[in-house]
C-alpha positions in Angstrom: 91.5 -55.1 20.7 91.9 -53.7 24.2 95.1 -53.9 26.2 94.0 -56.9 28.3 93.4 -58.9 25.1 96.8 -57.8 23.9 98.4 -58.9 27.2 96.7 -62.4 26.9 98.0 -62.7 23.4 101.5 -61.7 24.5 101.4 -64.2 27.3 100.3 -67.0 24.9 103.1 -66.1 22.5 105.7 -66.0 25.3 104.4 -69.3 26.7 105.0 -71.0 23.4 108.5 -69.5 23.3 109.3 -70.8 26.8 107.9 -74.3 26.1 110.0 -74.7 23.0 113.1 -73.3 24.6 112.8 -75.9 27.4 112.1 -78.6 24.9 115.3 -77.5 23.2 117.3 -77.5 26.5 115.9 -80.8 27.8 115.8 -82.9 24.6 119.3 -84.3 25.0 118.2 -86.0 28.3 116.5 -88.7 26.1 113.2 -88.3 27.9 111.6 -87.1 24.7 112.2 -89.8 22.0 110.1 -88.4 19.2 111.3 -86.1 16.4 110.6 -82.5 17.1 110.1 -79.5 14.9 110.4 -76.2 16.8 108.8 -72.9 15.7 111.0 -70.6 17.8 110.9 -67.4 15.8 107.4 -68.0 14.3 105.2 -67.8 17.4 102.9 -64.9 16.4 102.0 -66.4 13.1 100.0 -68.8 15.3 98.8 -66.7 18.2 97.9 -63.6 16.2 95.5 -65.4 13.9 94.2 -68.2 16.0 93.1 -65.8 18.7 90.3 -64.7 16.4 88.9 -68.2 15.9 86.2 -69.5 18.2 86.2 -72.9 19.8 84.1 -74.5 17.1 86.2 -73.3 14.2 88.3 -76.3 13.0 92.1 -76.1 12.8 94.5 -78.4 11.0 98.3 -78.3 11.4 101.5 -79.9 10.2 104.7 -81.3 11.6 105.6 -77.9 13.2 102.5 -77.9 15.3 103.3 -76.9 18.9 102.4 -73.3 18.5 99.2 -74.0 16.7 98.1 -76.5 19.4 98.7 -74.1 22.3 97.3 -71.1 20.4 94.0 -72.9 19.8 93.8 -73.6 23.6 95.2 -77.1 23.7 96.2 -78.4 27.1 99.8 -77.7 28.0 100.2 -80.7 30.3 98.7 -83.0 27.7 101.0 -81.7 25.1 104.2 -82.1 27.1 103.0 -85.6 28.3 102.5 -86.5 24.6 106.0 -85.4 23.7 107.4 -87.4 26.6 105.4 -90.5 25.5 103.2 -90.6 28.6 99.7 -92.1 28.8 98.0 -88.8 29.7 99.3 -87.2 26.5 96.8 -85.7 24.1 96.9 -88.9 22.0 97.9 -91.3 24.7 101.6 -90.9 24.3 101.8 -92.8 21.0 101.7 -89.9 18.6 104.5 -87.7 19.8 105.4 -84.1 18.7 104.1 -84.3 15.1 100.6 -85.7 15.9 99.2 -83.3 18.4 95.4 -83.2 18.7 92.7 -81.7 21.0 89.2 -82.2 19.9 87.9 -80.2 22.9 89.1 -77.1 21.1 88.9 -78.5 17.5 92.5 -78.8 16.8 91.5 -81.8 14.6 94.8 -83.1 13.4 98.5 -82.4 12.9 99.8 -84.3 10.0 103.6 -84.5 9.4 103.5 -85.6 5.8 103.9 -82.4 3.8 100.5 -81.1 2.4 98.5 -84.0 3.8 96.4 -81.8 6.1 95.2 -79.8 3.2 92.9 -82.5 1.9 91.4 -83.1 5.3 90.8 -79.4 5.8 89.1 -79.2 2.4 86.8 -82.0 3.4 86.1 -80.3 6.7 85.2 -77.0 4.9 83.0 -78.9 2.5 81.1 -80.4 5.4 80.7 -77.0 7.0 79.3 -75.6 3.7 76.8 -78.4 3.3 75.6 -78.2 6.9 75.3 -74.4 6.7 77.7 -74.1 9.6 78.7 -70.6 10.8 82.2 -71.9 11.5 85.3 -72.1 9.3 88.3 -74.3 8.8 91.9 -73.1 9.0 94.8 -75.1 7.8 98.5 -74.1 8.4 101.0 -75.1 5.8 104.6 -74.4 5.0 106.0 -72.9 1.8 107.0 -76.3 0.5 103.4 -77.5 0.7 102.6 -75.3 -2.3 104.9 -77.5 -4.3 102.7 -80.5 -3.9 99.8 -81.2 -6.3 97.3 -81.7 -3.5 97.4 -78.0 -2.7 96.4 -77.1 -6.2 93.7 -79.6 -6.5 92.2 -78.5 -3.2 92.6 -74.8 -3.8 90.8 -75.2 -7.1 88.0 -77.2 -5.5 87.7 -74.7 -2.5 87.5 -71.7 -4.9 85.0 -73.4 -7.2 82.6 -74.2 -4.4 83.4 -71.1 -2.2 84.3 -73.2 0.8 84.8 -71.6 4.2 88.5 -72.3 4.5 91.6 -70.2 5.3 95.0 -71.3 4.1 97.8 -69.9 6.3 101.2 -70.3 4.7 104.1 -69.9 7.2 106.9 -69.1 4.7 110.1 -69.6 6.7 112.1 -69.6 3.4 113.4 -73.2 3.7 112.3 -76.7 2.9 114.7 -78.5 5.2 118.0 -77.1 3.8 116.8 -75.8 0.5 116.2 -72.1 0.1 112.9 -71.1 -1.5 114.7 -69.3 -4.4 116.2 -72.7 -5.3 112.6 -74.0 -5.6 110.6 -71.1 -6.7 110.9 -68.2 -9.2 110.3 -65.7 -6.3 109.2 -65.6 -2.7 105.7 -64.4 -3.4 103.6 -67.5 -3.1 100.2 -65.6 -3.3 100.5 -66.2 -7.1 99.2 -69.7 -6.5 96.1 -68.4 -4.7 95.6 -65.8 -7.5 95.7 -68.6 -10.0 92.5 -70.0 -8.4 90.9 -66.6 -7.8 91.4 -66.9 -4.1 91.6 -63.7 -2.1 95.1 -63.3 -0.6 97.6 -61.2 1.3 101.4 -61.4 1.9 102.4 -60.0 5.3 105.3 -59.9 7.8 104.5 -62.8 10.1 106.8 -61.5 12.8 104.9 -58.3 13.4 101.9 -58.8 15.7 100.1 -55.7 14.5 100.2 -56.9 10.9 99.2 -60.4 11.8 96.2 -59.2 13.8 95.0 -56.7 11.1 95.2 -59.2 8.2 93.9 -62.2 10.2 90.8 -60.3 11.2 90.2 -59.3 7.6 90.7 -62.8 6.2 88.6 -64.5 8.9 85.7 -62.0 8.5 85.8 -62.6 4.7 85.6 -66.4 5.0 82.9 -66.3 7.7 80.8 -64.0 5.5 80.4 -66.9 3.0 82.5 -65.3 0.2 84.8 -68.3 -0.1 88.4 -69.2 0.7 91.3 -66.9 1.6 95.1 -67.3 1.6 97.6 -65.6 3.8 101.3 -65.8 3.3 103.1 -65.0 6.6 106.8 -64.4 6.0 108.8 -65.6 9.0 111.9 -67.6 10.0 112.7 -70.5 12.3 115.7 -69.9 14.6 116.5 -73.6 15.2 117.3 -76.5 12.8 114.6 -78.0 10.6 114.1 -81.0 12.8 115.7 -81.1 16.3 116.5 -78.9 19.3 119.8 -77.4 18.1 121.2 -74.7 15.9 122.5 -76.0 12.6 124.3 -72.8 11.4 127.5 -74.8 10.9 126.0 -76.4 7.9 126.2 -73.1 6.1 123.0 -73.5 4.2 121.8 -70.2 5.7 124.0 -67.1 5.7 125.0 -65.6 9.0 123.8 -62.2 7.9 120.4 -63.7 7.1 120.1 -65.4 10.5 121.1 -62.2 12.3 118.7 -60.2 10.2 115.7 -62.4 11.3 116.8 -62.6 14.9 116.7 -58.8 15.0 113.1 -59.2 13.8 112.3 -61.6 16.7 108.4 -61.6 17.0 108.5 -61.8 20.8 110.8 -58.8 21.1 108.7 -56.9 18.6 105.5 -57.7 20.5 107.0 -56.5 23.7 108.2 -53.2 22.1 104.8 -52.8 20.6 103.1 -53.0 24.0 105.6 -50.6 25.6 105.2 -48.1 22.7 101.5 -48.2 23.1 102.0 -47.5 26.9 99.7 -50.4 27.6 102.2 -51.9 30.1 105.5 -51.2 31.7 108.7 -53.3 31.4 108.2 -54.3 35.1 104.7 -55.5 34.5 105.7 -57.6 31.5 108.7 -59.0 33.4 106.4 -60.2 36.2 104.2 -61.9 33.6 107.2 -63.5 32.0 108.4 -65.0 35.3 104.9 -66.4 36.0 104.9 -68.1 32.6 108.4 -69.5 33.0 107.5 -71.0 36.4 104.3 -72.5 34.9 106.2 -74.1 32.1 108.9 -75.6 34.3 106.3 -77.1 36.6 104.5 -78.6 33.5 107.8 -80.2 32.4 108.3 -81.7 35.9 104.7 -83.1 35.8 105.2 -84.6 32.4 108.4 -86.3 33.4 106.8 -87.9 36.4 103.7 -89.1 34.6 103.3 -92.8 33.8 103.9 -94.5 30.4 100.9 -96.2 28.8 100.7 -100.0 29.0 100.1 -102.0 25.8 96.3 -102.0 26.2 96.2 -98.2 26.7 98.5 -97.6 23.7 96.5 -99.9 21.4 93.4 -97.9 22.2 94.9 -94.9 20.4 96.8 -96.7 17.7 93.9 -98.9 16.6 91.0 -96.7 17.8 89.5 -99.7 19.7 
């Protein structure tokens, strides 16, 4: 990957951070009425892997889908309009934050019910296999998704039929307020992939160089027709499970743990990585940051001024008329 591609990847990651920071800041104005799940602190899990997918590769996401949508090339204006409930949103303003979709770039569906996207993604991969497609399916799941039976049924089926699917587990250590060690014997979830003879890796999802290295490896493997792959990306959300705020006062996470992960901020790491490689100077990156911040602020203003859907327009999306 050359330095221009690295810069574009950094810009995409910083864009996602800016978008979600502004969502967090503006949510209290009551102009965004849907529940939101922010991935601040998890950005490069999305951008580092999805950057290696082509437009025709299919992507499925979950309730924490903003980063996946934007990383796949989804339209920023359409996303913000959707979260504001406006008619030019990506699903007409009736889906909200947890149902982002852009078929123009094959972000097929974001499903908020835990594990539900796995079955859809398995069907997608089966279709690709039967039609001899050169494209693959990627499904993003959280650590709690592996505690649902549907994952195990689908993982077994995908392995048995060597389907072209990549499972990406963003392990942020918590299912709402419950630590993974209260739910699992240990934090290594690749054991479930191994149980179904699925190739797998466990990596630091906050380090862009690791994400790039292992994502390329996994995508190349799946695209070669060898069958499914599973990547566990260890990461951490900085905000509360659902909502725009910090919830550290609830004490379900130790202050030392929060500080540890904030010191591993993926955007800060990415920036240091670029500086260490002498690809760009701090001044150059600062200029890019300012451009992105301005772009995001303008996109928010545009979304707020956009019209709401009328009943007929809303029904078109809800009932697919």
